[in-house]
N, C-alpha and C positions, 0 to 999 in steps of 0.2 A: 174201314168201318162202313157200315151201311147207313143209308140216309135215316132210317128209322132209329138206329142207335144214336146218331148225332142229335136227333130231335129229342130223344129220351134224356140224353146228357144235358141238353139245354134246359129242358123242363125241370130236371132235378136241380141244376144250378140256380135257375130262377126261383124255384120254390124254396131252396135252402137259404139263399142270400138276399134276394130282392123282395120276396113276399113280405117280409117284415118292414121293408122300407117303402111301402106303397105311397105314403103321404109325401116324402121328399121326391120320389120318382114322379108322381103326378104334378108336383110343384115345378119341377124342372121342365117337364113336358109342356105345362101350361105357360111357363115363362117363354119357352121357345116359340110356341104358337103365337102368343101375343106380341113378342118381339118381331117375328116375321111380318105379322099384320101391320104393326106400326112402321116397320122399315119400308113396307110397300106404299104407305101413305105419303112418305116424303117426296118421292118423284112426282106424284100427282099434284101435290101442292106447289112444287117447284115449277112444273109446267103451267099451272094456273097463274103463278106469279109472273112468268114470262108473258103470258097472254095479257095480263093486266098492264104490264109495262108497255107493250106494243099498243094497247088501247088507251094509254095515258090516264088510267084510273088510279091515281096515286093514293087517294083516300082509302080505297078498298085494299090496295097493295099493302098498306101498313098493317092491316088486320091479318092478312095472309102471312106476312113476315113474322108477326108475333106467334101465330099458330104454328108456322114452320119451325121456329126456334123452340117452342114448347114441345113439339113432336120429337125434334132432334134430341133435346135434353132428356125427354122421357125414354127414348130408345137407348140412350147411353146408360141411364139408370137401370133399365131392364136388363141390359147386357151385363152390368155389374152384378145385379141380383142373380141372373142366370149363372154366371161364372161361380159365384159364391155357393149357390145351391148345388150346382154340379160337383164342385169340389167337396162339399159336405157329404153328398151321397157317395161319391167315390171313396172318400176317407172311411166312411162307415162300413161299406161293403169290403173294402180292402182289408181293414182291420179284422173283420170277421173271418175272411178267407185266411189271413195270416195266423190268426188264433187257432183255427181248425187245423191248419197245416202243422203248426208247432205241436199241438196236442198229439197228432198222429205220429210225428217224428219222435216225440218223447216216449210214446207207448211202443215204439218199434223194438223188436228184439234183435240183438246182434249176434 
């Protein structure tokens, strides 16, 4: 197959199966982006907490521990939501592909 043909097949597949699922697809992508952003905040906060420990600023350390805990719980919640949304999208698209395939098999002549 040529590269152009592969690209045409991909565009056809996307148009047929994913175009109707724009909202769930965008939701999954948004959850991934936000999850990555929140996941990258954790190490920064952890480093700041280490700096506060070495500077013996315990009162401010408590605030950073609460923020770190909240960010971690938020990241876990986003991960669960991302998994659920991804499975929902996969289920919808897979069901549509299976339905189309079954219809083609039924219409085949032997």
